[in-house]
C-alpha positions in Angstrom: 0.3 0.1 -0.2 1.5 3.4 -0.8 2.1 5.8 1.7 -0.7 8.3 3.1 -1.1 11.7 1.9 -1.0 14.3 4.9 -2.5 17.8 5.2 -1.2 20.1 7.7 -4.1 22.8 8.8 -2.4 25.6 10.6 0.8 27.7 9.0 1.9 29.1 12.7 4.3 28.5 14.8 3.8 24.3 15.7 3.2 23.8 12.2 6.3 26.1 10.5 7.8 27.8 13.0 7.2 31.1 11.7 5.2 33.8 13.2 4.7 37.4 12.5 6.8 37.3 9.7 9.6 35.7 10.7 11.2 32.7 13.0 9.5 32.2 16.1 11.3 33.5 19.4 10.2 30.3 21.3 12.0 26.9 20.9 9.9 25.8 18.2 12.1 28.1 16.1 11.7 25.6 12.8 8.6 24.6 14.0 7.4 20.6 15.2 4.6 19.0 12.4 6.5 20.2 8.9 10.0 19.3 10.1 8.6 15.8 11.3 6.4 15.3 8.2 9.1 16.3 5.9 11.5 13.6 7.9 8.7 10.9 7.6 8.3 11.4 4.2 12.3 11.4 3.7 11.8 7.6 5.2 9.3 6.6 3.1 6.4 6.7 5.6 4.1 9.2 4.1 3.3 10.6 0.6 2.6 13.9 -0.5 2.2 16.8 1.7 0.4 19.7 1.7 -0.9 22.7 3.7 -3.5 25.1 4.7 -3.8 28.3 6.0 -6.1 31.2 6.4 -4.0 33.3 4.4 -2.2 32.7 0.8 -0.1 35.8 1.2 1.8 34.3 4.1 3.2 31.3 1.9 5.5 33.7 0.0 7.1 35.0 3.2 7.7 31.2 3.8 9.5 30.1 0.5 12.0 32.1 -1.6 12.0 30.4 -4.6 8.8 30.1 -6.7 8.8 26.9 -9.2 5.9 25.7 -10.6 6.5 22.2 -10.8 4.9 20.2 -13.7 2.3 17.3 -13.1 1.0 19.1 -9.9 -2.6 17.4 -9.0 -3.9 20.7 -8.4 -3.7 22.5 -11.8 -5.6 25.4 -10.1 -3.0 25.5 -7.4 1.1 26.3 -7.0 3.2 23.7 -6.3 6.3 25.0 -4.6 9.7 23.5 -4.2 11.3 25.5 -1.3 11.0 28.3 1.0 12.8 30.9 2.5 12.2 30.2 6.2 12.2 26.4 5.5 15.0 26.3 2.9 17.4 28.2 5.3 16.7 26.9 8.1 15.7 23.0 7.2 16.8 22.1 3.9 20.1 23.7 3.9 20.3 22.5 7.4 19.4 18.9 7.0 21.1 17.4 3.9 19.0 19.0 1.2 15.5 17.7 3.0 12.8 17.9 0.7 10.3 20.7 2.0 7.9 20.7 -1.0 4.3 20.6 -0.3 1.2 21.7 -2.3 -0.2 25.1 -0.4 -4.1 26.5 0.0 -5.5 28.9 -0.8 -3.8 30.7 -3.8 -0.8 33.0 -2.7 -2.8 36.1 -4.0 -6.0 35.4 -1.6 -5.4 37.7 1.5 -7.7 35.6 3.8 -9.6 32.6 3.4 -11.0 30.8 6.4 -12.8 27.9 4.5 -9.5 27.1 2.7 -9.3 24.3 4.4 -12.6 22.7 3.0 -11.0 22.6 -0.2 -7.6 21.3 0.8 -9.4 18.2 2.4 -11.4 17.7 -0.5 -7.9 17.4 -2.6 -7.5 14.2 -0.3 -8.5 10.5 -0.6 -10.4 8.2 2.0 -7.5 6.7 4.2 -5.2 10.0 3.9 -4.7 11.9 7.2 -4.6 15.5 8.3 -2.8 17.4 11.4 -4.9 20.5 12.9 -2.9 23.2 14.9 -5.0 25.8 14.4 -7.0 28.1 17.3 -9.1 25.7 19.7 -12.7 27.0 18.6 -11.4 25.6 15.1 -10.4 22.2 16.0 -14.4 20.5 15.9 -15.6 21.8 12.8 -12.6 21.0 11.0 -12.0 17.4 12.4 -15.7 16.9 11.7 -15.3 17.8 8.0 -12.3 15.6 7.6 -14.2 12.6 9.6 -17.0 12.5 7.3 -14.8 12.1 4.1 -12.9 9.3 5.4 -10.0 11.1 6.6 -8.0 10.6 9.6 -7.2 13.3 12.2 -4.4 14.1 14.2 -5.8 17.1 17.0 -3.9 19.4 19.0 -4.2 19.7 22.5 -6.9 20.3 23.4 -9.3 18.2 21.4 -12.0 20.8 21.4 -13.4 23.2 24.1 -16.6 21.3 24.7 -17.1 18.1 26.1 -20.2 17.5 23.7 -18.1 18.2 20.5 -15.5 15.8 21.7 -17.9 13.1 22.0 -19.5 13.7 19.0 -16.1 13.6 16.9 -16.1 10.2 18.6 -19.1 8.9 17.4 -18.7 10.2 13.9 -15.1 8.2 13.7 -16.5 5.3 14.6 -19.6 6.0 11.9 -16.6 6.6 9.0 -14.5 4.3 10.3 -11.1 6.7 10.9 -8.7 7.1 13.6 -8.8 10.3 15.5 -5.4 11.0 17.8 -5.2 13.9 20.3 -1.4 15.4 20.1 -0.7 14.5 23.8 3.2 14.5 23.3 3.8 14.3 26.9 2.8 11.0 27.0 6.2 9.4 24.9 8.7 11.7 27.1 10.5 9.0 28.4 10.6 10.1 32.2 6.6 10.8 31.9 5.9 6.9 30.5 8.5 5.8 32.9 6.6 7.5 36.1 3.2 6.2 34.5 4.6 2.8 34.6 5.9 2.8 38.2 2.6 4.8 39.3 0.9 1.6 38.9 3.1 0.1 41.8 2.4 2.6 44.4 -0.9 2.0 45.4 -4.0 4.1 45.3 -4.1 7.6 43.7 -3.8 10.3 46.5 -2.4 13.7 45.2 -1.1 15.3 41.8 0.2 18.7 41.5 1.7 20.0 38.2 2.6 23.5 37.1 3.3 24.6 33.5 4.3 27.7 32.2 5.3 30.1 29.0 6.9 33.5 29.2 4.9 36.5 28.5 6.2 37.1 25.1 3.9 34.2 23.9 1.0 36.3 24.5 2.2 38.1 21.3 2.3 35.0 19.2 -1.4 33.9 20.6 -3.0 37.7 20.8 -5.6 36.6 17.7 -7.2 34.3 20.1 -5.6 34.7 23.6 -8.6 35.5 26.0 -11.2 35.8 23.3 -11.4 32.1 22.2 -9.5 30.0 24.5 -7.2 30.7 27.8 -4.3 29.2 29.5 -5.5 26.3 31.0 -6.9 24.5 27.4 -3.4 25.7 26.3 -1.5 24.3 28.9 -3.1 22.5 31.7 -4.2 19.8 28.9 -0.6 18.7 29.0 -0.9 17.5 32.7 -4.4 16.8 33.0 -3.8 13.9 30.1 -0.7 12.7 31.9 -2.9 12.6 35.5 -5.8 10.9 33.7 -3.6 8.4 31.9 -1.7 7.9 34.9 -4.6 6.6 37.3 -7.1 4.7 35.0 -8.9 3.6 37.8 -10.3 6.9 39.0 -12.4 9.5 37.3 -13.0 13.4 37.6 -15.8 14.3 39.5 -16.1 17.6 40.5 -13.8 20.9 39.3 -13.5 24.4 40.9 -11.1 27.1 39.0 -9.5 30.0 40.1 -7.6 32.5 37.8 -5.3 35.7 38.3 -5.4 38.5 36.2 -3.8 42.0 35.5 -0.9 40.9 33.5 -2.0 40.0 30.2 -4.5 42.8 30.0 -1.4 45.3 30.2 0.4 43.6 27.3 -3.0 44.2 25.2 -5.2 41.0 25.5 -8.6 41.6 26.1 -10.5 42.7 29.1 -10.8 39.3 31.3 -8.0 37.4 29.7 -6.6 35.1 33.0 -2.7 35.1 33.4 -2.9 32.1 35.3 -5.4 29.4 36.1 -5.5 26.8 38.8 -7.9 23.8 38.8 -8.7 22.0 41.8 -9.9 18.3 40.6 -12.1 16.0 43.0 -11.4 12.5 41.9 -13.2 9.3 42.7 -12.4 5.8 42.6 -14.5 4.1 40.0 -16.6 1.4 41.8 -15.9 3.0 45.3 -16.5 6.8 45.4 -15.8 6.8 48.9 -12.1 6.9 47.6 -11.1 10.1 46.8 -7.9 12.1 45.4 -7.2 15.6 44.7 -5.6 17.1 41.4 -4.3 20.6 41.6 -3.5 21.7 37.8 -1.9 25.5 37.3 -0.8 26.7 33.7 0.5 30.4 33.4 1.6 32.8 30.3 2.9 35.5 32.1 6.0 33.2 33.3 9.5 35.8 33.3 10.8 36.7 29.7 14.2 35.2 31.3 13.5 32.3 33.0 16.1 30.3 31.2 13.5 27.6 30.3 10.7 28.6 27.5 8.5 26.4 29.4 8.5 25.2 33.1 7.1 22.0 33.5 6.9 19.7 36.6 4.6 17.5 38.7 4.2 16.0 41.9 2.4 12.5 42.1 1.5 11.1 45.6 0.0 7.5 45.8 -0.6 5.3 49.3 2.7 3.8 48.8 4.8 6.1 47.2 5.2 9.4 45.3 7.1 10.9 42.0 8.1 14.1 41.3 9.6 15.0 37.8 11.2 18.6 36.5 10.9 18.5 32.8 12.5 21.9 32.4 15.7 21.1 34.2 17.2 18.1 33.3 20.8 18.5 34.6 21.5 20.0 31.1 22.2 24.0 30.7 24.1 26.1 28.5 25.3 29.7 29.2 26.6 31.9 25.8 27.4 35.6 26.0 24.4 36.1 23.2 21.9 34.8 25.5 23.3 36.4 28.3 22.3 34.2 30.7 22.1 30.7 31.7 19.4 28.2 29.6 18.0 25.1 30.3 17.4 22.6 26.8 15.2 19.9 26.5 16.5 18.0 23.6 14.1 14.7 24.5 11.3 17.1 23.2 12.9 18.0 19.7 16.1 17.0 18.9 17.3 19.5 16.1 21.0 18.7 15.7 21.9 16.8 12.3 23.3 13.4 12.5 26.6 12.4 11.4 25.5 12.4 7.2 23.7 15.8 7.8 20.2 14.3 8.3 17.6 15.3 10.7 18.5 13.5 13.5 15.4 13.9 15.9 13.4 10.8 15.7 14.1 9.9 18.9 12.3 13.0 20.7 8.6 12.7 22.3 7.5 15.6 20.0 8.5 13.6 16.9 7.4 10.3 18.3 4.2 11.6 18.8 3.5 11.9 14.8 5.2 8.8 14.3 2.8 6.7 16.2 -0.3 8.6 14.8 1.1 7.7 10.8 2.4 4.1 11.8 -1.5 3.2 13.7 -3.1 5.2 10.5 -0.9 2.7 8.3 -1.5 -0.2 10.1 -5.7 0.5 10.2 -6.1 1.2 6.2 -4.2 -2.0 5.8 -6.4 -3.9 8.2 -3.7 -5.0 10.7 -5.1 -3.4 13.7 -8.5 -1.8 14.8 -10.0 1.0 16.2 -10.9 -0.6 19.4 -7.1 -2.5 19.3 -5.9 1.1 19.1 -8.2 2.5 22.1 -6.2 -0.3 24.2 -3.0 0.4 23.2 -2.6 3.5 25.8 -2.5 5.9 22.6 -4.2 9.2 23.5 -7.3 8.4 21.1 -10.2 10.7 20.8 -11.9 7.8 23.3 -9.3 7.7 25.7 -9.2 11.5 26.1 -12.9 12.3 27.2 -12.1 12.8 30.9 -9.2 15.8 30.0 -11.8 17.3 27.5 -14.5 17.4 30.5 -12.2 18.7 33.1 -10.8 21.6 31.0 -14.3 22.5 30.0 -15.7 22.0 33.8 -12.7 24.6 34.3 -14.0 27.2 32.1 -17.4 26.9 33.6 -15.9 27.2 37.3 -14.6 30.2 35.9 -17.5 31.9 34.3 -19.9 30.9 36.6 -17.8 31.3 39.9 -18.8 28.0 40.8 -18.1 24.0 41.5 -18.8 22.4 38.2 -19.7 18.5 38.9 -18.7 15.6 36.0 -21.0 12.8 35.5 -20.7 9.7 33.4 -23.0 7.3 32.9 -22.6 4.3 30.3 -20.3 5.7 28.4 -21.5 9.5 28.0 -20.0 12.5 29.6 -21.9 15.3 31.0 -21.4 18.6 33.2 -23.5 19.7 36.2 
């Protein structure tokens, strides 16, 4: 069977590393999605690649040489070979790695928020898309693809609303497609090892997590920050999913949220944008609701500009017979340079950007890369009939079915903030709702 074709929906920081007319100032300077898929194509795991955004006029800035290639499968579109950003920062760095892709919409189109429709229509059933767009757009884009037999990878959070999450699950079963939520922290070697060790530590008792990003990220997210989504959806989703996957015998029952405000508003975000959000979650053991655990999940996008890390990330898990602590940000690897003017703690376990001895991209062991490869391998196996959707759900992957609890907690947190109350989470016979 030929390798699957993949459409990248979203052209921003996580896909290309291109933000505001230039390279991102974050730790994703050349992106994650595009680079990973270009390398997976080099390895023969994916076929044709395409990319869609809301603005076609952005593509010339990403590209350098405009070269119309013959035999384009979409004659109304322009197929380019290289781009300034991608060519300079990926192809030149990684042994002339092929960075070609078909782009939607046309370069002359200033704005077309529905360009993803024609981009998805250009695919065939069994192909796949990746969605890295504002949270409110995940549901309609994924639903359109699912109904056309296209497999879907969605960045976290899967959806903003619990009802949308469950609808995507139902539709994926009807159309027999795989929906994978890109919770890459599950593949962090320390986190995955902690999950395995937690099984031997007795009953779940307490989980605390913290995750942050520096204030300059609000410039990247200003189009939607505080309007369409919040920092809890964006960052708390990481550790809530980790906690949910570590304690399969427990379910979330209640959520109370609190938010800090002032800094983001002063930086130009809309009134009411929270700087930091903490969720207090009551967990109950399935079948034994008298056994209760506590989860506290805190996320902030107003951390100091020069904290030495792009993202502070750590958690503390305590059970009846032991505990686990992980500091993902500081792993004993620090670099001091005059140009940075400070000590920096790097995380090559996420994306390793240094080339190998032959000049090729060498980040296949990074958990950011592994997450996408797991999706591609799962889709290929499903298309070839070697695995079923039920088997994928049982594998421990972050499937649309295995991540419902995370979406329930996130929406309950948002409701708690908006309505200033504790929100209950109810689950009966596989159907979840908030009260």
